[in-house]
N, C-alpha and C positions, 0 to 999 in steps of 0.2 A: 559600404562595409556592413556586414551583418553578423549577428549571432545565430547560429543554427542549433536547433534543439532536436534530438532524435531519440527514438526508443519507444517501447510500448508493448502492445500485445495484450497486456493486462492492466487493470486499474491501478495496481500498486506502482507500476512504472510511471504511468501517466499522471498520477497524483503529484509526483515529484516535479514534473515539468510544469504543472499547473501552479504549484506553490512558488517555484522560482520565477516564473514569468510574471507573477503578481508584483515582484520586486524589480522588474525590468521595464516598467512603463516608460514610453518615449524612445525605447531602443528599436532598432530595425531587426525584428525577430522573424525567423523562418522555421517552419516545422516540417520535418521529413519523417514519415512513418510508413506503415504497411496497409495494404488493402485488407489484410486479415486482422483478426483481433478487434479491440475496441477503439483503435486509433481514430478512425473517421468519426465515430459517435462522439468522442471527446472534443476533437479539434477541427472537424470538417467545416464548421461555421464560426470558428473563433476569430473575431475581428482584430484581436491584438496581434496576430501574426500577419505580416505583410503578404505572405503567401504560404500555402500548405501543399504538401506533395505526398501522395500515397503510392508507394511502389509495390509491385506484385511479388511478395515474398511469403515464405512460410517457415516454421521452425524445422530444425534438422533433428533435434532430440526426439526419441520415441517414434522414429520413422523406420519402416522396413528398408531393405536395400534399394528398391526402386524409388521409394519416397525420398531417401537421402540424395540419390542422383538428381531427382527432380528439384529438390530444395537447393542443391548446390548450383544447378544450372540457373535457377531463378535468381540466386544470390549474385552470381557473376553478371547476369544481365542487369540487375538492379544497381549493382555497384557502378557500372558504366554510366547508367542514368544519373545516379547520385553525384558522380564526379562532374557531370555537365551542369547540374544544378548548383553545386558549390562554386564552380567557376563563374556561373552567370550571376549569382547573388553576391559575389565578392566576399565569401565567408572568411572571417578572421579567427573564429574559434567555434568548435563543435562541442556541445554539451550532450553527453551520452548517458542514458539511464539504464541501458542494457535491454535485454529481450531481443528476439529475432528481428524486430522492426529496426533496431539500431545498427545491425551488421553492415548493410551496404554503405550507409553514410559514413560510418566509422572507418571502414576500410578505404573508402574514397578519400577521406580526410588525411589518412596516413600516407596515401599515394601522393597527395598534393602538399604534404608537409604542413598541414593546418593543425594547430594545437588542439588536443582533445582533453576535455575535463570529464572524468567519469564519476558518477555517483552510484554506489552499490547500496541497495536498500536492505539486503539481507545479511545475516551473520555468516551464512554459507555463500561464498561468492559464486555468481552465475557464470556459466561457461564462456559467454562472450566477453564479459568484463575481465575474467581471469586471463583470457587470451590477449586482450588489449592493454592490460594493466601496465606492462613495462614500456608501452609506447605512449602512455598518457602524460600530459603535463602535470596533472594532479589526479590522485585517486582518493575519493572521499568516502568514508564509511564511519557511521556512528559507533561501530563495534570495535574498531582498531585504534590502539593507542597512538600510533604514528600518523594518523589521518590529519591533514591540515585543518579540517573542520570536523568537529564532533557533533554539533547540534544537527538534529534531523530536520530537513526542510518540510514544514507543515504549514498549511494555509493559516493565516492570522486568526480566522474565526474560531478555531479550536482553542487557541490560547485565550482569546477574549471571553470564552465561556468556561474557563477553568474555575473550579471551586473546591474547597476542602470538604471531603465527605466524613461523616461520623457514623450515625446509625443508618442502616439500610432500610429505606422506605420504598425504593424503586430499583428493580433489576432489569438489565437489558441483555437479551440473548442475540448475539450477532453471528450469523452464519454466512454473511456476504450476500450480495444481490442475487446470487444463484442459490443461496441457501446451503445448509449442511444438515443432512439427515440425522446425524448423531446429536447435534445440538438441538434440533427440533424435538427429537424423541425425549431428550433429557428435560427440556422445558415442560413438555406435556406431562411427563411422569411426575414431576414435582409441583405442578401448577396448583393443585388443591392445597398442599401443605404450605406453599408460598402464600396463597390467598389467606389461609387461616392465620398466618403471621402478620397479616395486614400489609403485605408488600405488593405494590403494583408491578405489572409485567409489561415490558416493551419488547417486541420480538421481530427481528428481521428474519423472516421464514424463507425468503427466496421467491422470485416471481412465479414459479410454477407450483408453489406450495401454499400460497396465501389462503385460498378458499378452504382447503382441507384443514389447515391449522386454525383458521378463524372459527370454523364449525366446531372443532374439538374444544376450543375455549368456550364457545356458546353453550355446548352440551354440558359443560361443567359449571355454567353460570358465572364465568369470569370475563370481565370487560377488558381484555388485553388490547393493546395497540399492536396491530400486526401489519407488516409492510414488506415489500421486496426491495426494489431500487428506490432511493429517495434522495432529494437534495436538501433534506432537513436532518442529516445524520448528526451534525454538530449539536443541534437542538436536543435530539434524543439522548446523545451522550451526556449533555449537560444535566438533563433531568435525572439520569441514572446515578445511583449511589454505588453500584457494583455491576460488573459485566461478566458474562460468559461468552467467549469469542474464539474464533480462529486466530492464528498468529501471523497472518500476512503482514508485511511491513507497514502498510498504510494504516490498517486497523489498529495494530499494536501501538504505533507512535501517536496516532490521533487520540486514542483512549488515554495514553500517557500525558499528552498535552492538556487534556481536560482534567487531569489528576484523578481519573476514575480507576480504582483498584479492580483488577481483573483476574479471573481464572481462565487461562488459555488452554484450549483443546486443539492442538495443532492438526492440520490436515495431514493424514498419515502418508499420502502419496506425493507430497510436494518434492520437487527436485532437490536432491541432496539433503532431504529432511530439513530444509531451511526454516520452516515454520517452528519446528521444535527448538532449533538453536536461537532463533529470534527471541522466543519466550524465555529460554534458559538465561539469556543475557540479563533480563529483568529479574527473573527469579533469584539469580545469584546475588543481586543487590537488595534482596528482601522487599521488593515492591510488587510482586506478582506470584501467582500459583500456576502450576502446570499439571494437567492430567493427560496421559496418552488416551487416544480414542478407545482403545481396547481395554483400558483400565479405569473407566469412569466409575467413580464411587459416589453414589447419591448421598450417603450419610456424611461423607467428608464435605461435600458442597454445603449441605444444610448446616454443618457445624461452622463453616466459614461465614455463613450468613449471620451468625450470632456475634461475630467479632466486631470490635470497634475499628472502623476504617481510618481513623484520624492519622495514625502514624504513617501508614503506607501512602495515603493520599498526600500528606504534607511532604513526604520525601520525594514523591513523583514531581510535585510542583517545584521543588528545589532543584531536582536533577535535570528536568527537561527545559532547555532554553529555547526561546522563541526566535533566535537570530539565525537559524540554519539557512533558510531560503535567502535572506539578505546577504549573508557572507558569501554564498555561492554566486549570487548575482554580482556582488562587488568583484569577485575573482574573474568572472566572465567579462565584466566591463574593463578591467585592467588589461586583459589580453586583447 
């Protein structure tokens, strides 16, 4: 008997699987993802899975007519393959986190009448999860009141590094491992003022922008920490007293788990504008700020840096519970 985990394409989806599988040590785990996206990079060599499978699929959204036909053909072929895998591993439950990587296994599970547990990371529900929702044994979302589990599944290390912020001594700019031009530009525009205030800068500039951004800081005489992809993200978040970041689900909830107050600048082209609605969920509870990319106000950000972060940081620590991944793992074990 096995627990099958599926979904991915992006780090936001895959981070959920990583957090939940931490709580499933000793279980017979199988991962089924896609040859596209980041799936193989995350789990290709992961020894906690008894076996990993990468099917040839691609997204249907934002494809032309021919691209859609090709994607659907690949989906049908991959679903047949996923059905064989589920039968071979004697799958008893499928944990789906969405993304095009999850489609074949989820459809195959429905055909075989294997229970599906869905986790939706975003406030705006993804197209696959929306399609599968009524067929799932449970639909989990931190944004919905009727969800059986409200705590977001985050790796333990982020909670272990949580602390209450007060005065801002270090700021972190997070554009994701690929970087965000708008956030990079904002950081460099304000760098000298931030330096004059005695505030350190940590900056995730993106793999392709590291040298350019580092040189810009050197030219200004600023010793900023600049990086692209890193396995020390929780350490950098712990160091920071304030963040400026995109509002992808993983980044948003990891910052929240460390109790770091954040100004979110959502990616404007995200599907269904989901990053904006992710950030809106926190802003409405008084623990975050939002600026649209086209409405960035430097003076407003500088005024925020003068605020005492204690209230927002304390409220984040009270709001964000560390039991999300464990509760999902317990649900999977029960099934």
